[in-house]
C-alpha positions in Angstrom: 0.0 0.0 0.0 1.3 3.4 -0.9 2.2 5.3 2.2 2.0 8.6 0.4 -1.7 8.1 0.1 -2.1 6.4 3.5 -1.1 9.4 5.6 -3.6 12.0 4.3 -6.4 9.5 4.7 -5.3 8.6 8.3 -5.0 12.3 9.1 -8.4 13.1 7.7 -9.9 10.2 9.7 -8.2 11.4 12.9 -9.4 15.0 12.4 -13.0 13.9 11.7 -13.2 11.3 14.6 -11.7 13.8 17.1 -14.3 16.3 16.0 -17.3 14.0 16.5 -16.1 12.0 19.5 -17.7 12.6 22.9 -15.8 15.0 25.2 -14.6 13.9 28.7 -17.2 16.3 30.2 -20.0 14.8 28.2 -18.8 11.3 29.2 -18.8 12.3 32.8 -22.4 13.5 32.6 -23.5 10.3 30.9 -21.7 8.1 33.4 -23.3 10.2 36.2 -26.7 8.9 35.0 -25.5 5.3 35.1 -24.1 5.9 38.7 -27.4 7.4 39.8 -29.4 4.4 38.4 -27.0 2.1 40.2 -27.4 4.0 43.5 -31.2 4.0 43.2 -31.1 0.2 42.7 -28.4 -0.9 45.2 -28.6 2.0 47.7 -24.9 2.6 47.5 -22.4 4.3 45.3 -20.5 2.1 42.8 -17.1 2.1 44.5 -15.9 -1.5 44.5 -14.4 -3.1 41.4 -17.4 -5.3 41.1 -19.8 -2.3 41.3 -17.8 -0.5 38.6 -17.9 -3.6 36.4 -21.7 -3.6 36.6 -21.8 0.0 35.5 -19.2 -0.7 32.8 -21.1 -3.6 31.4 -24.2 -1.4 31.0 -22.1 1.1 29.0 -20.5 -1.6 26.8 -24.0 -3.0 26.1 -25.3 0.4 25.1 -22.5 1.2 22.7 -22.5 -2.3 21.2 -26.2 -1.8 20.4 -25.5 1.6 18.9 -22.7 0.2 16.8 -25.0 -2.6 15.5 -27.6 0.1 14.6 -24.9 2.0 12.7 -23.8 -1.0 10.6 -25.2 0.4 7.4 -23.7 3.7 6.3 -27.0 5.0 5.1 -28.3 4.8 8.7 -25.3 6.4 10.2 -26.2 10.1 10.0 -29.6 9.6 11.7 -28.2 7.1 14.3 -25.0 8.9 15.5 -25.0 12.7 16.0 -22.0 14.3 14.2 -21.5 11.5 11.6 -23.2 13.5 9.0 -20.1 15.6 9.1 -18.0 12.5 8.5 -20.1 11.6 5.5 -19.5 15.0 4.0 -15.7 15.1 4.7 -14.7 11.5 4.2 -17.3 9.8 2.0 -17.4 6.1 1.0 -16.3 3.3 3.2 -14.0 5.5 5.3 -17.2 6.9 6.9 -17.9 3.4 8.2 -14.5 3.3 9.9 -15.1 6.8 11.4 -18.5 5.7 12.8 -17.1 2.5 14.3 -14.1 4.3 15.9 -16.3 7.2 17.1 -18.5 4.8 19.0 -15.6 2.8 20.4 -13.9 6.0 21.6 -17.1 7.3 23.1 -17.5 4.0 24.9 -13.9 4.0 26.2 -14.3 7.7 27.3 -17.2 6.6 29.4 -15.3 3.6 30.8 -12.3 5.8 31.7 -14.7 8.0 33.6 -16.0 4.9 35.5 -12.5 3.8 36.6 -10.3 7.0 36.5 -12.4 9.9 37.8 -9.4 11.8 39.2 -7.5 12.2 35.9 -7.5 15.4 34.0 -9.8 15.8 31.0 -6.8 15.7 28.6 -5.4 12.5 30.2 -8.8 10.9 30.1 -9.1 11.7 26.4 -5.6 10.3 25.6 -6.3 7.1 27.6 -9.7 6.6 25.9 -8.3 7.2 22.4 -5.3 4.9 23.0 -7.4 2.0 24.4 -10.1 2.2 21.7 -7.7 2.6 18.7 -5.2 0.0 19.9 -7.9 -2.4 20.9 -9.6 -2.2 17.5 -6.4 -2.3 15.4 -4.9 -5.3 17.3 -8.1 -7.3 16.9 -8.1 -6.7 13.2 -4.4 -7.8 12.9 -4.7 -10.8 15.2 -5.8 -14.3 14.0 -7.3 -16.9 16.3 -10.4 -17.4 18.4 -12.2 -14.5 20.0 -11.0 -15.3 23.5 -7.4 -15.4 22.3 -7.8 -12.2 20.3 -9.1 -10.4 23.4 -6.3 -11.6 25.6 -3.6 -10.5 23.0 -5.3 -7.2 22.5 -5.5 -6.6 26.3 -1.7 -7.2 26.7 -0.8 -5.1 23.7 -3.0 -2.2 24.8 -1.5 -2.3 28.3 2.0 -2.2 26.7 1.0 0.8 24.6 -0.1 2.6 27.8 2.7 1.5 30.2 5.7 0.7 28.0 8.6 3.0 27.4 7.7 3.5 23.7 4.3 5.0 24.0 2.4 4.8 20.7 1.0 8.2 19.7 -2.6 8.9 18.8 -1.5 9.9 15.3 0.3 6.6 14.7 -2.6 4.6 16.1 -5.0 6.3 13.7 -2.7 5.4 10.8 -2.5 1.8 12.0 -6.3 1.6 12.4 -7.0 3.2 9.1 -4.7 0.9 7.2 -5.8 -2.3 9.0 -9.5 -1.6 8.8 -9.3 -0.7 5.1 -7.3 -3.8 4.3 -9.8 -6.1 6.2 -12.8 -4.4 4.6 -11.3 -4.6 1.1 -10.5 -8.3 1.6 -13.9 -8.9 3.2 -12.0 -10.8 5.9 -13.8 -11.6 9.1 -11.2 -13.6 11.2 -12.7 -15.4 14.1 -16.0 -13.5 13.8 -14.3 -10.3 14.9 -13.1 -8.8 11.6 -14.7 -5.8 9.9 -17.4 -6.1 7.3 -19.2 -3.1 8.8 -22.4 -5.0 9.3 -24.7 -5.0 12.2 -23.4 -8.2 13.7 -19.7 -7.6 13.3 -19.9 -4.0 14.6 -21.7 -5.4 17.6 -19.0 -8.1 18.3 -16.1 -5.7 17.7 -17.4 -3.0 20.0 -18.2 -5.6 22.7 -14.7 -7.0 22.6 -13.1 -3.5 22.6 -15.2 -2.8 25.7 -14.0 -6.0 27.4 -10.4 -5.1 26.6 -10.9 -1.6 28.0 -12.5 -2.9 31.2 -9.7 -5.4 31.7 -7.0 -2.7 31.2 -8.7 0.0 33.3 -9.5 -2.5 36.1 -5.8 -3.6 36.0 -7.0 -7.2 35.3 -4.6 -7.9 32.5 -2.6 -11.1 33.1 
């Protein structure tokens, strides 16, 4: 693949996704609603890891369903606020990538809010983008069963976050753009996790990215 054409597409994808992704402040407000629902049901704040996991599971379920609903590009503008902009700027199949990444980043932004409330808004954003992008890209590039793919993605995302050579957001957008495009072009769906941008595969991919994010944020990566 010609890297001269890769970079502009990855840069455009990054600009659009960053423009339509949820803000840390909006994520905090959304998570506040989930915490209030939890408190009303259990008569306590969700402070333990198990309580946080309950809240996180609700968030992952919500975004997985949204991702499934956005499987068809024709439905995207009406399903996901802001993606009409992506359609106008990007067009074609890249809009599907933008929609998928936007929802996964939004989900991870909310999950970061569940587990890392004391971080600055900028740190929350960086953490959410890194987990979502790395989690997605690694799944696309990994072969094997879903459980194995998830474990590999968890370890690699953790390395991206904790290792000495931190992968930048720009590099991750480039990796995601190339990997997603290659898989979509080849119509490859390895282990039921690959990208065909359909309702079912979007749901599975978003669910697994959510599980990877929860494992990393809960420090449950083995």
